[in-house]
Each structure stands twice: as C-alpha cells, then as structure tokens.
ZADO-1210 file (C-alpha; in nm, 4 decimals, padded with zeros to 6 digits):
<atoms>
<atom x="00.9518" y="-00.6551" z="-02.1356" code="MET" pos="1"/>
<atom x="00.7591" y="-00.3314" z="-02.1973" code="ASP" pos="2"/>
<atom x="00.5920" y="-00.3692" z="-01.8582" code="THR" pos="3"/>
<atom x="00.9266" y="-00.4134" z="-01.6841" code="TRP" pos="4"/>
<atom x="01.0713" y="-00.1078" z="-01.8610" code="ILE" pos="5"/>
<atom x="00.7712" y="00.1032" z="-01.7586" code="ARG" pos="6"/>
<atom x="00.8054" y="-00.0030" z="-01.3957" code="LEU" pos="7"/>
<atom x="01.1827" y="00.0250" z="-01.3837" code="ASN" pos="8"/>
<atom x="01.1869" y="00.3702" z="-01.5438" code="SER" pos="9"/>
<atom x="01.0211" y="00.5391" z="-01.2443" code="THR" pos="10"/>
<atom x="01.1153" y="00.5596" z="-00.8763" code="THR" pos="11"/>
<atom x="00.7576" y="00.4711" z="-00.7794" code="ALA" pos="12"/>
<atom x="00.7671" y="00.1613" z="-00.9996" code="GLY" pos="13"/>
<atom x="01.0978" y="00.0438" z="-00.8524" code="LYS" pos="14"/>
<atom x="00.9719" y="00.1018" z="-00.4990" code="ASP" pos="15"/>
<atom x="00.6591" y="-00.1077" z="-00.5647" code="LYS" pos="16"/>
<atom x="00.8619" y="-00.3933" z="-00.7161" code="ILE" pos="17"/>
<atom x="01.1117" y="-00.3976" z="-00.4279" code="PHE" pos="18"/>
<atom x="00.8289" y="-00.3733" z="-00.1740" code="ARG" pos="19"/>
<atom x="00.6599" y="-00.6762" z="-00.3293" code="LEU" pos="20"/>
<atom x="00.9853" y="-00.8750" z="-00.3122" code="ILE" pos="21"/>
<atom x="01.0428" y="-00.7595" z="00.0474" code="GLN" pos="22"/>
<atom x="00.7053" y="-00.8795" z="00.1742" code="TYR" pos="23"/>
<atom x="00.7050" y="-01.1945" z="-00.0384" code="LEU" pos="24"/>
<atom x="01.0400" y="-01.2815" z="00.1232" code="SER" pos="25"/>
<atom x="00.8844" y="-01.2437" z="00.4682" code="ARG" pos="26"/>
<atom x="00.5858" y="-01.4565" z="00.3698" code="PHE" pos="27"/>
<atom x="00.8084" y="-01.7343" z="00.2315" code="VAL" pos="28"/>
<atom x="01.0670" y="-01.7478" z="00.5130" code="TRP" pos="29"/>
<atom x="00.7943" y="-01.7640" z="00.7765" code="HIS" pos="30"/>
<atom x="00.6352" y="-02.0614" z="00.6018" code="ASN" pos="31"/>
<atom x="00.9733" y="-02.2360" z="00.5665" code="LEU" pos="32"/>
<atom x="01.0914" y="-02.1598" z="00.9200" code="GLU" pos="33"/>
<atom x="00.9487" y="-02.4804" z="01.0699" code="ARG" pos="34"/>
<atom x="01.1639" y="-02.6981" z="00.8429" code="ARG" pos="35"/>
<atom x="01.5040" y="-02.7507" z="01.0016" code="GLU" pos="36"/>
<atom x="01.6670" y="-02.8561" z="00.6742" code="ASN" pos="37"/>
<atom x="01.5855" y="-02.5154" z="00.5218" code="LEU" pos="38"/>
<atom x="01.7453" y="-02.2929" z="00.7860" code="ARG" pos="39"/>
<atom x="02.0014" y="-02.1589" z="00.5385" code="ASP" pos="40"/>
<atom x="01.7283" y="-02.0661" z="00.2926" code="ALA" pos="41"/>
<atom x="01.5316" y="-01.8922" z="00.5694" code="VAL" pos="42"/>
<atom x="01.8415" y="-01.6959" z="00.6748" code="ALA" pos="43"/>
<atom x="01.9042" y="-01.5859" z="00.3158" code="ARG" pos="44"/>
<atom x="01.5435" y="-01.4762" z="00.2718" code="LEU" pos="45"/>
<atom x="01.5623" y="-01.2718" z="00.5929" code="LYS" pos="46"/>
<atom x="01.8772" y="-01.1038" z="00.4618" code="ILE" pos="47"/>
<atom x="01.6987" y="-01.0384" z="00.1303" code="LEU" pos="48"/>
<atom x="01.4022" y="-00.8836" z="00.3109" code="GLU" pos="49"/>
<atom x="01.6289" y="-00.6593" z="00.5196" code="SER" pos="50"/>
<atom x="01.8328" y="-00.5581" z="00.2142" code="ALA" pos="51"/>
<atom x="01.5273" y="-00.4517" z="00.0150" code="PHE" pos="52"/>
<atom x="01.3842" y="-00.2707" z="00.3179" code="SER" pos="53"/>
<atom x="01.7067" y="-00.0692" z="00.3544" code="SER" pos="54"/>
<atom x="01.7286" y="-00.0015" z="-00.0185" code="PHE" pos="55"/>
<atom x="01.3712" y="00.1285" z="-00.0255" code="ARG" pos="56"/>
<atom x="01.4555" y="00.3670" z="00.2591" code="LYS" pos="57"/>
<atom x="01.7509" y="00.4931" z="00.0556" code="LEU" pos="58"/>
<atom x="01.5281" y="00.5257" z="-00.2509" code="LEU" pos="59"/>
<atom x="01.2880" y="00.7456" z="-00.0529" code="ARG" pos="60"/>
<atom x="01.5491" y="00.9899" z="00.0772" code="LEU" pos="61"/>
<atom x="01.4213" y="01.3427" z="00.0176" code="GLY" pos="62"/>
<atom x="01.0692" y="01.2282" z="-00.0670" code="LYS" pos="63"/>
<atom x="00.9399" y="01.3935" z="00.2515" code="SER" pos="64"/>
<atom x="00.9754" y="01.7340" z="00.0811" code="LEU" pos="65"/>
<atom x="00.7765" y="01.6116" z="-00.2170" code="GLU" pos="66"/>
<atom x="00.5021" y="01.4820" z="00.0158" code="THR" pos="67"/>
<atom x="00.4924" y="01.8110" z="00.2079" code="LEU" pos="68"/>
<atom x="00.4534" y="01.9973" z="-00.1212" code="HIS" pos="69"/>
<atom x="00.1624" y="01.7653" z="-00.1993" code="GLY" pos="70"/>
<atom x="-00.0025" y="01.8672" z="00.1294" code="ALA" pos="71"/>
<atom x="00.0227" y="02.2327" z="00.0271" code="LEU" pos="72"/>
<atom x="-00.1526" y="02.1431" z="-00.2969" code="ARG" pos="73"/>
<atom x="-00.4366" y="01.9344" z="-00.1477" code="THR" pos="74"/>
<atom x="-00.5266" y="02.2058" z="00.1062" code="ARG" pos="75"/>
<atom x="-00.6777" y="02.3984" z="-00.1857" code="LEU" pos="76"/>
<atom x="-00.9230" y="02.1239" z="-00.2867" code="LEU" pos="77"/>
<atom x="-01.2864" y="02.2455" z="-00.2932" code="PRO" pos="78"/>
<atom x="-01.4295" y="01.9276" z="-00.1340" code="ASP" pos="79"/>
<atom x="-01.4011" y="01.9604" z="00.2457" code="LEU" pos="80"/>
<atom x="-01.3632" y="01.5865" z="00.3198" code="VAL" pos="81"/>
<atom x="-01.0966" y="01.5375" z="00.0543" code="LEU" pos="82"/>
<atom x="-00.9190" y="01.8563" z="00.1615" code="ARG" pos="83"/>
<atom x="-00.8987" y="01.7485" z="00.5277" code="VAL" pos="84"/>
<atom x="-00.8203" y="01.3779" z="00.4788" code="THR" pos="85"/>
<atom x="-00.5639" y="01.4200" z="00.2006" code="LEU" pos="86"/>
<atom x="-00.3855" y="01.7156" z="00.3581" code="THR" pos="87"/>
<atom x="-00.3598" y="01.5545" z="00.7020" code="LEU" pos="88"/>
<atom x="-00.2587" y="01.2242" z="00.5419" code="SER" pos="89"/>
<atom x="00.0245" y="01.3986" z="00.3550" code="ARG" pos="90"/>
<atom x="00.1403" y="01.5673" z="00.6763" code="ILE" pos="91"/>
<atom x="00.1464" y="01.2321" z="00.8581" code="TYR" pos="92"/>
<atom x="00.3291" y="01.0793" z="00.5631" code="GLN" pos="93"/>
<atom x="00.5839" y="01.3613" z="00.5660" code="THR" pos="94"/>
<atom x="00.6676" y="01.2894" z="00.9308" code="PHE" pos="95"/>
<atom x="00.6714" y="00.9157" z="00.8563" code="TYR" pos="96"/>
<atom x="00.9265" y="00.9667" z="00.5795" code="LEU" pos="97"/>
<atom x="01.1387" y="01.2024" z="00.7926" code="LEU" pos="98"/>
<atom x="01.1562" y="00.9378" z="01.0663" code="VAL" pos="99"/>
<atom x="01.2276" y="00.6794" z="00.7967" code="ASP" pos="100"/>
<atom x="01.5323" y="00.8844" z="00.6925" code="HIS" pos="101"/>
<atom x="01.6552" y="00.8831" z="01.0535" code="ILE" pos="102"/>
<atom x="01.6081" y="00.5052" z="01.0763" code="ILE" pos="103"/>
<atom x="01.8109" y="00.4606" z="00.7564" code="TRP" pos="104"/>
<atom x="02.0904" y="00.6778" z="00.8989" code="ILE" pos="105"/>
<atom x="02.0979" y="00.4587" z="01.2106" code="GLY" pos="106"/>
<atom x="02.0773" y="00.1361" z="01.0100" code="ARG" pos="107"/>
<atom x="02.3822" y="00.2177" z="00.7973" code="VAL" pos="108"/>
<atom x="02.5786" y="00.3258" z="01.1059" code="GLY" pos="109"/>
<atom x="02.6145" y="00.6974" z="01.0310" code="LEU" pos="110"/>
<atom x="02.4671" y="00.7856" z="01.3699" code="TYR" pos="111"/>
<atom x="02.3696" y="00.5836" z="01.6758" code="ASP" pos="112"/>
<atom x="01.9931" y="00.5958" z="01.7395" code="ILE" pos="113"/>
<atom x="01.7351" y="00.4110" z="01.9460" code="ASN" pos="114"/>
<atom x="01.5969" y="00.2047" z="01.6581" code="LYS" pos="115"/>
<atom x="01.3008" y="00.0631" z="01.8533" code="ALA" pos="116"/>
<atom x="01.1823" y="00.4095" z="01.9590" code="LYS" pos="117"/>
<atom x="01.2152" y="00.5596" z="01.6121" code="TRP" pos="118"/>
<atom x="01.0475" y="00.2551" z="01.4542" code="SER" pos="119"/>
<atom x="00.7501" y="00.3108" z="01.6850" code="ASP" pos="120"/>
<atom x="00.7343" y="00.6762" z="01.5761" code="TYR" pos="121"/>
<atom x="00.7505" y="00.5675" z="01.2136" code="SER" pos="122"/>
<atom x="00.4678" y="00.3157" z="01.2523" code="ASN" pos="123"/>
<atom x="00.2488" y="00.5656" z="01.4387" code="LYS" pos="124"/>
<atom x="00.2818" y="00.8257" z="01.1638" code="PHE" pos="125"/>
<atom x="00.2268" y="00.5590" z="00.8960" code="TRP" pos="126"/>
<atom x="-00.0821" y="00.4320" z="01.0788" code="LEU" pos="127"/>
<atom x="-00.2250" y="00.7847" z="01.0999" code="GLY" pos="128"/>
<atom x="-00.1759" y="00.8322" z="00.7266" code="SER" pos="129"/>
<atom x="-00.3438" y="00.5001" z="00.6420" code="ILE" pos="130"/>
<atom x="-00.6435" y="00.5700" z="00.8681" code="ILE" pos="131"/>
<atom x="-00.7010" y="00.9032" z="00.6921" code="LEU" pos="132"/>
<atom x="-00.6666" y="00.7346" z="00.3523" code="ASN" pos="133"/>
<atom x="-00.9258" y="00.4734" z="00.4550" code="LEU" pos="134"/>
<atom x="-01.1643" y="00.7494" z="00.5658" code="ILE" pos="135"/>
<atom x="-01.1226" y="00.9014" z="00.2213" code="ARG" pos="136"/>
<atom x="-01.1920" y="00.5601" z="00.0594" code="ASP" pos="137"/>
<atom x="-01.5120" y="00.5168" z="00.2630" code="VAL" pos="138"/>
<atom x="-01.6182" y="00.8657" z="00.1575" code="TYR" pos="139"/>
<atom x="-01.5555" y="00.7818" z="-00.2100" code="GLU" pos="140"/>
<atom x="-01.7577" y="00.4586" z="-00.1787" code="ILE" pos="141"/>
<atom x="-02.0409" y="00.6497" z="-00.0101" code="PHE" pos="142"/>
<atom x="-02.0404" y="00.9048" z="-00.2938" code="GLN" pos="143"/>
<atom x="-02.0582" y="00.6258" z="-00.5530" code="ILE" pos="144"/>
<atom x="-02.3447" y="00.4566" z="-00.3666" code="ALA" pos="145"/>
<atom x="-02.5386" y="00.7840" z="-00.3515" code="GLN" pos="146"/>
<atom x="-02.4865" y="00.8430" z="-00.7230" code="LYS" pos="147"/>
<atom x="-02.6069" y="00.4929" z="-00.8119" code="GLN" pos="148"/>
<atom x="-02.9183" y="00.5325" z="-00.5971" code="VAL" pos="149"/>
<atom x="-03.0020" y="00.8566" z="-00.7771" code="ARG" pos="150"/>
<atom x="-02.9386" y="00.7204" z="-01.1256" code="CYS" pos="151"/>
<atom x="-03.0674" y="00.3650" z="-01.0691" code="ARG" pos="152"/>
<atom x="-02.8884" y="00.2536" z="-01.3839" code="THR" pos="153"/>
<atom x="-02.6096" y="-00.0051" z="-01.3826" code="PRO" pos="154"/>
<atom x="-02.2782" y="00.1270" z="-01.5047" code="GLU" pos="155"/>
<atom x="-02.0990" y="-00.0591" z="-01.7840" code="PRO" pos="156"/>
<atom x="-01.8658" y="-00.3240" z="-01.6462" code="CYS" pos="157"/>
<atom x="-01.5534" y="-00.4663" z="-01.8058" code="LEU" pos="158"/>
<atom x="-01.5529" y="-00.8003" z="-01.6210" code="TYR" pos="159"/>
<atom x="-01.6987" y="-00.9847" z="-01.9198" code="LYS" pos="160"/>
<atom x="-01.3747" y="-00.9291" z="-02.1123" code="THR" pos="161"/>
<atom x="-01.1631" y="-01.1102" z="-01.8501" code="PHE" pos="162"/>
<atom x="-01.2244" y="-01.4904" z="-01.8478" code="PRO" pos="163"/>
<atom x="-01.1092" y="-01.5514" z="-01.4879" code="ILE" pos="164"/>
<atom x="-01.3124" y="-01.2632" z="-01.3460" code="ILE" pos="165"/>
<atom x="-01.6123" y="-01.3638" z="-01.5596" code="LYS" pos="166"/>
<atom x="-01.5909" y="-01.7196" z="-01.4181" code="THR" pos="167"/>
<atom x="-01.5915" y="-01.5809" z="-01.0627" code="MET" pos="168"/>
<atom x="-01.8859" y="-01.3585" z="-01.1527" code="TYR" pos="169"/>
<atom x="-02.0852" y="-01.6450" z="-01.3069" code="ASP" pos="170"/>
<atom x="-02.0007" y="-01.9230" z="-01.0591" code="CYS" pos="171"/>
<atom x="-01.9742" y="-01.7421" z="-00.7241" code="ILE" pos="172"/>
<atom x="-02.2772" y="-01.5155" z="-00.6763" code="PRO" pos="173"/>
<atom x="-02.1334" y="-01.3646" z="-00.3572" code="ALA" pos="174"/>
<atom x="-01.8449" y="-01.2119" z="-00.5550" code="THR" pos="175"/>
<atom x="-02.0662" y="-01.0363" z="-00.8088" code="ARG" pos="176"/>
<atom x="-02.1073" y="-00.7027" z="-00.6252" code="PRO" pos="177"/>
<atom x="-01.7327" y="-00.6899" z="-00.5519" code="VAL" pos="178"/>
<atom x="-01.6341" y="-00.7781" z="-00.9090" code="VAL" pos="179"/>
<atom x="-01.8805" y="-00.5290" z="-01.0555" code="ALA" pos="180"/>
<atom x="-01.7564" y="-00.2558" z="-00.8215" code="PHE" pos="181"/>
<atom x="-01.3899" y="-00.3384" z="-00.8901" code="ALA" pos="182"/>
<atom x="-01.4396" y="-00.3088" z="-01.2643" code="GLU" pos="183"/>
<atom x="-01.6697" y="-00.0086" z="-01.2558" code="GLY" pos="184"/>
<atom x="-01.4595" y="00.1847" z="-01.0032" code="HIS" pos="185"/>
<atom x="-01.1199" y="00.0231" z="-01.0118" code="ARG" pos="186"/>
<atom x="-00.9427" y="00.3319" z="-00.8772" code="ASP" pos="187"/>
<atom x="-01.1424" y="00.3240" z="-00.5511" code="VAL" pos="188"/>
<atom x="-01.1228" y="-00.0567" z="-00.5334" code="PHE" pos="189"/>
<atom x="-00.7434" y="-00.0810" z="-00.5609" code="TRP" pos="190"/>
<atom x="-00.6846" y="00.2104" z="-00.3253" code="ASP" pos="191"/>
<atom x="-00.9215" y="00.0627" z="-00.0649" code="SER" pos="192"/>
<atom x="-00.7629" y="-00.2822" z="-00.0978" code="LEU" pos="193"/>
<atom x="-00.4141" y="-00.1373" z="-00.0572" code="LYS" pos="194"/>
<atom x="-00.5014" y="00.0661" z="00.2515" code="ASN" pos="195"/>
<atom x="-00.7021" y="-00.2169" z="00.4106" code="PHE" pos="196"/>
<atom x="-00.4045" y="-00.4527" z="00.3772" code="CYS" pos="197"/>
<atom x="-00.1496" y="-00.1909" z="00.4824" code="ASP" pos="198"/>
<atom x="-00.3207" y="-00.0899" z="00.8060" code="ILE" pos="199"/>
<atom x="-00.2484" y="-00.4274" z="00.9693" code="TRP" pos="200"/>
<atom x="00.1282" y="-00.3883" z="00.9256" code="ILE" pos="201"/>
<atom x="00.1813" y="-00.0882" z="01.1613" code="PRO" pos="202"/>
<atom x="-00.0914" y="-00.2203" z="01.3936" code="LEU" pos="203"/>
<atom x="00.1068" y="-00.5426" z="01.4299" code="THR" pos="204"/>
<atom x="00.4396" y="-00.3628" z="01.4672" code="SER" pos="205"/>
<atom x="00.2928" y="-00.1468" z="01.7459" code="LEU" pos="206"/>
<atom x="00.1502" y="-00.4521" z="01.9238" code="GLY" pos="207"/>
<atom x="-00.2186" y="-00.3662" z="01.8719" code="HIS" pos="208"/>
<atom x="-00.2730" y="-00.6852" z="01.6716" code="THR" pos="209"/>
<atom x="-00.0849" y="-01.0148" z="01.6785" code="LYS" pos="210"/>
<atom x="-00.0467" y="-01.1268" z="01.3202" code="LEU" pos="211"/>
<atom x="00.2277" y="-01.3715" z="01.2255" code="SER" pos="212"/>
<atom x="00.5178" y="-01.2562" z="01.0052" code="PRO" pos="213"/>
<atom x="00.3711" y="-01.4755" z="00.7316" code="GLY" pos="214"/>
<atom x="00.0344" y="-01.2996" z="00.7436" code="MET" pos="215"/>
<atom x="00.2053" y="-00.9592" z="00.7502" code="VAL" pos="216"/>
<atom x="00.4093" y="-01.0702" z="00.4487" code="GLY" pos="217"/>
<atom x="00.0938" y="-01.1805" z="00.2660" code="LEU" pos="218"/>
<atom x="-00.0919" y="-00.8560" z="00.3385" code="LEU" pos="219"/>
<atom x="00.2132" y="-00.6533" z="00.2377" code="GLY" pos="220"/>
<atom x="00.2398" y="-00.8506" z="-00.0864" code="SER" pos="221"/>
<atom x="-00.1270" y="-00.7900" z="-00.1730" code="VAL" pos="222"/>
<atom x="-00.0984" y="-00.4151" z="-00.1015" code="SER" pos="223"/>
<atom x="00.2248" y="-00.4013" z="-00.3040" code="SER" pos="224"/>
<atom x="00.0496" y="-00.5713" z="-00.5972" code="PHE" pos="225"/>
<atom x="-00.2335" y="-00.3182" z="-00.5705" code="ALA" pos="226"/>
<atom x="00.0281" y="-00.0421" z="-00.5829" code="GLY" pos="227"/>
<atom x="00.1850" y="-00.1983" z="-00.8925" code="LEU" pos="228"/>
<atom x="-00.1526" y="-00.1999" z="-01.0667" code="VAL" pos="229"/>
<atom x="-00.1875" y="00.1765" z="-01.0159" code="THR" pos="230"/>
<atom x="00.1565" y="00.2338" z="-01.1668" code="VAL" pos="231"/>
<atom x="00.0843" y="00.0163" z="-01.4717" code="LEU" pos="232"/>
<atom x="-00.2693" y="00.1440" z="-01.5237" code="ASP" pos="233"/>
<atom x="-00.3075" y="00.5205" z="-01.4612" code="PRO" pos="234"/>
<atom x="-00.6875" y="00.4841" z="-01.4642" code="LEU" pos="235"/>
<atom x="-00.6593" y="00.2629" z="-01.1551" code="SER" pos="236"/>
<atom x="-00.4967" y="00.5440" z="-00.9566" code="LYS" pos="237"/>
<atom x="-00.7382" y="00.7310" z="-00.7329" code="LEU" pos="238"/>
<atom x="-00.7415" y="01.1048" z="-00.7953" code="ALA" pos="239"/>
<atom x="-00.6888" y="01.3574" z="-00.6546" code="PRO" pos="240"/>
<atom x="-00.3889" y="01.2227" z="-00.4727" code="THR" pos="241"/>
</atoms>
C-alpha cells in the first residue's frame, strides 16, 4: 500500500503506472488476436490502450515548459559531454511534448489536424531525445570502465542480498558481469535499459524497423518498469537529469 501511495502521489509515478498498463495492454491484445473467440477481449484491450495513451497526453499538458527549463539548467553543467547530450535531449523532448499536446487536441476533437503527419513529427523528436540519452549512457559506462581500470578493485555488490539475483549470478556465469554492474551502478543500468527498450518504439512507428505490436508492447512494458524503479528508488535515478 505504501508503494502505491508513493507512486500515486506524484505525476511522474502516475505516468509510469499508466504507461506500463498501456504497453501491457498492447502486448496482451496482440497475443490474443489470433483467437477468434477472444475478439471482444482484444477490442476492449485496444480501447484500454488508447484510453491510457490519451490520458497520459492530458497528464503531460504543460510539461514542455518544465522540460525547456531543464534544458536551461543543464547547459551550465561543467562536463562537456553531459552538457551537450542532456541539453539537446531536453530540447528534443520539449518539441516532442509540444507536438504531443497538438496530437491530444486533435484526438479529443478540439481542432482538426493531420494525425499521421504530427505523429511522425512526435516520433522523430522522441527518437532524437532517446539517441542523445543513449550517447550519455555509453559515456557513463565508459567513465565507469575507466575508473575500474585505474582502481583495479571490485566495488561492493548488493546482489548477494537478493536470492533470485544471487541464483542467476551463481548458476549462469554469463550473467555475472551484467548482474554485478546492475547492482554496483543501478542508476546507469536502469537508464540504459529504459532507453535501449524505448528506442525501438519510434523506430517502428517511423517504419525503420518492423517489430510486431506485441514486441513493441513488451519493450514498452520493460522500459516502463525501469521507469517505475527510478521513481520508487531515488538512488536508481541517473543524475544529473
């Protein structure tokens, strides 16, 4: 209950919950679509996905100004790579959110727009923001690798306190570097996972990749879960942001 209250008390928490439901709905209806006796359930899930998508757009109204203000703040960062990637990412995100507002206006019928054209604009700006975020993630990983080479001392890991993760670590040798990195640098891990999953969604929408709605739903669900983790655990949120 405490977890739900923490998530529900913030706009970011609500957005992450609704995003998870939105993409889970897409994943489920795509996997049920082949069954003719479940057509009604598929139709309801598609309506649910569309409803949460529209509600999230409403929830984000005005957020473009907040994102633009964030760009003004990150342009003062001393690190050149972080300054460039974060500032440009915020600018792309600002345009993405502005277009998102226009799409919402058209979706609710306040003004007639070319939805396909504006959706393409939205996905292009979103894609630009994700690419810059991934560049920042690669830079953070490179910095960590350099630091570990210099120190040559393993950092304390928390995986031994989690039975499931410890089992993966003990039984599947190939997962050990990933598990150790995820626990030692969980902020970089969750941010990288989120951006890696997210990038395929606009790529698919723009026709650059041909993923099924089910795969898009799965990737969106994983990235939404990663976003939820950062809301619940502040130490998992990559900073500066």
